[in-house]
N, C-alpha and C positions, 0 to 999 in steps of 0.2 A: 846526524852530525853535521852535514853540509846541505845547504839548500841548492847550491849550484856547483858543478864540476866543469872546469875549463881544461880542454885537451889541446896541446900542440898537435899538429898534424904530421908534418914531415919528420921521419925517423923516430916518431913516437907511436902514431897509429898506422903509418904507412912505411914499409921498408923501402927506403930510397936514399941513395947517396946524392945529396943535393949538388955537390961540386961537379960530379959527372953528369947529372941530370941537366944542370944549367949549361954545360958545354953543348949538349945535344939540343937543348932549347934554343940557344942563340944560333946554332948552325941551321936549324930548321927555319927559324924566323928570318935569317938573312937570305936563304935561298928563296923563300916564299916572297920576300920583299922584292927581290930581283925580278921574279916572274910577274909580280903585281904591277911592276913599272915604277917602283919607288926610286927616285933619284937619290944618289948618295947612299944606296943600300949597304955599301961596305962600311959605312959609319954607324949603321943602325945599332949593332950590339953594344958598341962603346957608349953611344948616347943613351940607350935604355939603361945601361948599368949606371952611368953618371946621374941621370935624372932620378933613378930609383934611390940612389944615395941621398940626393937632395930631399926627396919625398920622406925618407926615413928620418932625416934630421928635422924636418918641418914640424912645428908644434903649434901651428895656428889653429885654434878651435873652430874658426869660421871656414876653414878650407878642408874639403875632403882629401884623402890621400890621392885619389884619382886626379882631382883638379891640381894639386901640387905637382904631381908627376907631369901631366900634360902641359901645364904652364911652362915649366922648365924645359921640357922636351922640345916644344914648339919654338921657344925663344933661342934655341941653340943656333938657328940659322941654317941648319942642314935640312930640316924638314918643316917648312913653313906653310905647307898646304894642310890646314887643320882637318878639313872634311875628309881628304884623301887618307890621311894618317889614321883617323878614327875608323874609317871604313876598313883600312888594312888590318888594324888590330882586331876588329870584330871578326874579320875573315880568318885571321890567324888562329884566334882562340876557338872558332867554330870548326875549322878544317885541319889546322896543323897541330895544335896542342894535343888533341886526342891521340895522335899518332905516337906520342911520347910515352904511352902506357907501357911499352916494352922495357923501359928503363927503371921500372919499379915493380914491386909485388906486395901482396897483402901479408901481414903478420898472422900466422895461425893463432886462433884464440881471441883476437881483437873483436871480431863481429859479435861473438857470443857474449863477451864482457860488456860491450856497449849496449847490446839489446837489453840486458838486465838493468844497467844504470839509467837508461833513459826513461824507464818506467816510474822511477821514484825521485828523480832529480832533474833540475834544469841543466841541460848539457850544452856547452858552447864549444864549437870548433875554433879555438883561439890560436890560429895560425897567424904568422905575421901578415899584416894587411897590405901586402904589396902586389897582390894579384887580383884580377877581376873575379866575380862570383863564378863565372863559367869555368875558369881554370880550377877553382877550389872544389866545385861540385864534381869535376872530372876526377880529381885526386881522391876525393872522398869515396867516389864509386870504385876507384882502383883499390882502395883499402877494404872493399866489400861492405861499405857502410852507407851506400846511396839510398837504401830503403828506409833509413831511420829519420825521424823528425827531430831536428835539433832546434834548440831555443834561439841560437844565433850562430852565424858563420861570419867571421870577421873579414869581409872582402874590402878592397880598396875603394869601392863605390860608396860604402856607408860609414867607414871609419875615418876619424880625423887625426889619428896618431898611430904610430908603429911601435913595435918592440925595438929597443929595450926601454922605451919611455914609460914611466909609471902611469902617465895619463892614458895610455892604451888600456891598461887594466881597469882604471877608474871608469873609462867610457863603457867598457863591457858591463861593469857592475850597474852603471846608470841605465843602460839599455835593457837589462834583464830585471831591473828593480830588485836587486839583491845586495845587501851590504857586503863589502869585501871580506869582512871577518867571517862570513858564512859561505865563503867560496874556497875551493881547492883547485890549485893550478897544477896540472900534470904535464911535464915536458922533459926534454933531453938536453936542453941548452942552458948551462949554468948562468950565462950572462943575460939571455933574453927571457928566461922563464922564472928564475928565482927572484928577480926584482919585484915580482908581485907581492913578496913579503912586506915591502915597504908600506903597503896599504893595509896590512893585517891578514892577507890571504895566507893560507897554509899551502905548502908545496910538496909535491912528490917528484923526485928526480929519477927518470928512467935511464938506466945505464947501459942498455944494449948498444946504442949508437950515440954514446955520450959525447957532447961537445963541451970540453973543459975550458974554463976561462978563469982568470984571476979576479974573483969578485969576493966581496965581504959577506956573501950570503951562504948559508948552509941549509939544505933542505930539511923539512920536518920529517920526511920519510924518503927513503931511496931504495933502489933495488933494480933487478932485471924484470923483464916482462912477467915472468912467473910470479914474482913478488907482487907486482902490480895487480895481477889477476886475483891473487889471494886477498889483497887489500880491498879491491873493489867487490869481491864476493862477500866480504864481511859487511861492507856498506850496504850492499843490495839486500842482505838478509836482516 
């Protein structure tokens, strides 16, 4: 029925409250920046948040999301030592980010479902491409999925667009060489995930940790995780 299945990560495959998680994320980053000797470390969380917004809005196909973020971040005037900031971010994601594991937990049943699906489909971790690969692989491992071989993980190093831009989904289709009409997008965010329909992708809305938004899209299928398990079981068989 589908050649490829795209899965959102946070609050779809991983049980995580992103609002609370990001509070802890920025707290950890700020403390580590202070200890790393970053000047204006108290401005760091505000600037990361602002530059992330610019990155999300950017739709230049010649610029990776990482480049869009770093260009705006370094141009802020607060953090103009490019090499030192790159060293700090690498240090943070190696040493600090893994410590945030305590703020999330795996969903029971997700690993078993995914093990079946990857055998017969191209599977993409289609999380919003605003984090580096290291942070995404950590969260995938926290969902007990780190042992699986995915076709693509949409990190900010390789992607040129973010959700909710339709170009994000087109880029995925191009990278995995599958027509959008042969793809299924599974996610919990009505605004960021259902827009894939504009390319002809089918969608499954997971409602356990639903993010409701006023959008003109309606999912092709919807339900809680148990409904998703049954749906995927049917696909796998």
